[in-house]
Structures are given as structure tokens and as C-alpha cells.
C-alpha positions as CSV (number, residue, x, y, z in Angstrom):
1,M,161.7,109.9,70.2
2,K,165.3,108.7,69.9
3,R,167.1,110.2,66.6
4,K,167.9,107.8,63.8
5,R,171.3,106.7,62.9
6,L,172.9,106.2,59.6
7,L,176.6,104.4,59.5
8,I,178.5,105.1,56.6
9,V,181.6,102.4,56.3
10,Y,183.8,102.8,53.5
11,H,187.5,101.8,52.2
12,S,189.5,103.9,49.8
13,K,192.9,103.6,48.8
14,T,193.7,106.0,45.9
15,G,190.9,108.5,47.0
16,K,188.0,108.0,44.8
17,N,186.0,106.4,47.2
18,G,187.0,108.3,49.9
19,L,185.5,111.5,47.9
20,M,182.3,109.5,47.0
21,A,182.0,108.6,51.0
22,K,182.4,112.3,51.9
23,A,179.8,113.4,49.4
24,V,177.4,110.6,50.8
25,L,178.4,112.2,54.2
26,E,177.7,115.7,53.0
27,G,174.0,114.8,51.5
28,A,173.4,112.7,54.8
29,N,174.1,115.9,56.9
30,H,171.6,118.1,54.8
31,P,170.5,120.7,57.1
32,D,166.8,120.0,57.2
33,I,167.6,116.4,57.9
34,D,167.8,115.6,61.8
35,V,169.7,112.3,61.8
36,D,173.2,111.2,63.7
37,V,175.6,110.1,60.9
38,T,178.7,107.8,61.9
39,F,181.3,108.3,59.3
40,R,184.0,105.3,59.6
41,E,186.6,103.9,57.2
42,A,186.1,99.8,57.3
43,M,189.0,99.1,59.3
44,E,188.0,101.6,62.4
45,A,184.2,100.8,62.1
46,G,182.9,98.1,64.4
47,I,180.5,95.9,66.3
48,E,178.9,98.8,68.5
49,D,178.7,100.9,65.4
50,L,176.6,98.3,63.2
51,L,174.5,97.8,66.5
52,E,173.8,101.4,67.1
53,A,172.9,101.9,63.3
54,D,169.4,102.3,62.0
55,G,170.8,102.2,58.4
56,I,174.0,101.5,56.7
57,I,175.8,102.8,53.6
58,F,178.8,100.5,52.4
59,G,181.7,102.1,49.9
60,T,184.0,100.2,48.2
61,P,186.4,100.0,45.4
62,E,186.4,97.0,43.0
63,N,189.3,95.1,43.8
64,F,190.0,92.3,41.4
65,G,186.4,92.0,40.6
66,Y,185.3,92.0,44.7
67,M,184.8,94.3,47.3
68,S,188.2,95.5,49.2
69,G,189.9,93.7,51.7
70,A,189.4,96.1,54.2
71,L,185.5,96.3,53.9
72,K,185.8,92.2,53.5
73,D,187.5,92.6,56.9
74,F,184.8,94.3,58.6
75,F,182.1,92.1,57.6
76,D,184.4,89.2,59.0
77,R,184.6,91.1,62.2
78,T,181.4,91.7,62.9
79,F,179.0,89.1,61.2
80,Y,178.8,86.5,64.2
81,E,179.1,89.0,66.9
82,V,175.6,90.7,65.6
83,E,173.8,87.8,64.2
84,G,170.3,88.1,65.0
85,Q,170.7,91.7,66.3
86,V,170.6,93.6,62.9
87,D,167.8,92.1,60.9
88,G,166.0,94.4,58.4
89,K,168.4,97.1,58.9
90,P,168.2,99.4,55.4
91,Y,171.5,99.5,53.4
92,C,172.6,100.5,50.3
93,M,176.2,100.7,48.3
94,L,178.5,103.0,46.3
95,V,181.3,101.5,44.4
96,G,184.3,102.8,42.6
97,A,185.0,100.5,39.7
98,G,187.7,99.6,37.2
99,N,185.3,97.2,35.2
100,D,181.9,97.3,35.7
101,G,181.5,96.7,39.8
102,T,179.1,93.7,39.5
103,G,181.6,91.4,41.2
104,A,181.6,93.8,44.5
105,L,177.7,94.3,44.5
106,T,177.2,90.7,44.0
107,A,179.6,89.7,47.2
108,I,178.2,92.5,49.6
109,R,174.7,91.4,48.7
110,R,175.3,88.2,49.4
111,I,176.9,89.0,52.6
112,C,174.1,91.6,53.8
113,N,171.6,88.8,53.0
114,G,173.5,86.8,55.5
115,Y,173.1,89.8,57.9
116,N,169.2,89.7,57.1
117,F,169.9,93.7,56.1
118,K,167.2,95.0,53.4
119,E,168.6,96.9,50.4
120,V,166.6,100.0,49.8
121,Q,168.6,102.2,47.4
122,P,169.7,101.4,44.1
123,P,173.8,101.2,44.1
124,I,175.8,103.8,42.8
125,V,178.7,102.2,40.4
126,V,181.2,104.8,39.3
127,V,183.5,103.3,36.2
128,G,186.6,104.9,35.6
129,D,187.3,108.9,36.6
130,L,185.1,110.2,39.0
131,E,182.8,113.3,37.8
132,D,180.9,116.1,39.3
133,Q,177.5,114.5,38.5
134,Q,178.7,111.2,40.1
135,L,179.5,113.3,43.3
136,Q,176.2,115.1,43.1
137,G,174.5,111.5,42.9
138,C,176.4,110.4,45.9
139,R,175.2,113.5,47.9
140,E,171.5,112.3,46.8
141,L,172.0,108.9,48.0
142,G,173.2,110.2,51.7
143,M,170.3,112.2,51.3
144,A,167.8,109.9,50.9
145,M,169.1,107.3,53.0
146,A,169.2,110.1,55.9
147,A,165.6,111.6,55.0
148,G,164.1,107.9,54.7
149,L,165.6,107.1,58.2
150,E,164.2,110.2,59.8
151,A,160.9,109.8,58.3
152,G,160.4,106.1,59.2
153,I,160.6,104.8,55.5
154,F,162.9,102.3,56.3
């Protein structure tokens, strides 16, 4: 049986979201979980990454109450090219926010509905400074997504 593949696509300008994404990666690479993980900055991720993925985690800072331009660019570069080929893929999100993150979450959900993805985990939203407890939540999110893919839950 083919190993499942988890794609982590993120953008980070100040480093906060990079730390969050790396914690997700650490959780997804837990030694008891057997999945392949692809870790890409949003400007580097592309169509093949999305087509090969069995599940996706999107990470973005909240910029002006919206997702980052880099993550939006990823969506712009891949949407029509993969239309109809990614239906039902599970996804979840993490947002490093200055306000409350709802604008970024709403925008990503709207776009993911267009891809026909399925949200399978509650998002992680970190408002303000990043703390160890929140990094642990990011690790747990990565672990849960990877374990869920491996087990065929989503």
C-alpha cells in the first residue's frame, strides 16, 4: 500500500509562522507515524505538491485581516490547474494573528471550499506572542493530521 503524503504549506515573514510550521512538521514526523511529509514555503509549493498530497496543512500570518499574499499566490497558481483532481482532500490551518485571525480563516475556508477540500481539524490561531503551549498545540496538530492520514480516518 502506498504511503500517505502530508503537505505543509506556509508563509512566514517575522518567523512566528515559521516556528509554528516547524512544530507542525515535528509532530507530523513523529517516529510512530509512517507518512511522507512535504514541507514547503508558499512561494515554493506548486501543483505537483498539491496533486501528490493526501492531506494539507496551511499556515499563514494574518495580514490586514487576511491571509498572507504568498499563500494567496499559492492558491492563485494552483486552483484551475488542479480543479476536479483534489476533491475531498483533508486540510487544516494555523494562523499567527495580530487581531483575531477570523479574516484569514474565513478567506482560506472560502478558497478551500472552491477546491472542494474538507476541513478535518480545528484551526490553531495564535494571537500575539508565541508560547511553548501553543507550539505544543502545533506539534499535536501535525501528529493528528499525519496519524489520521496513516489510519485512513481522513
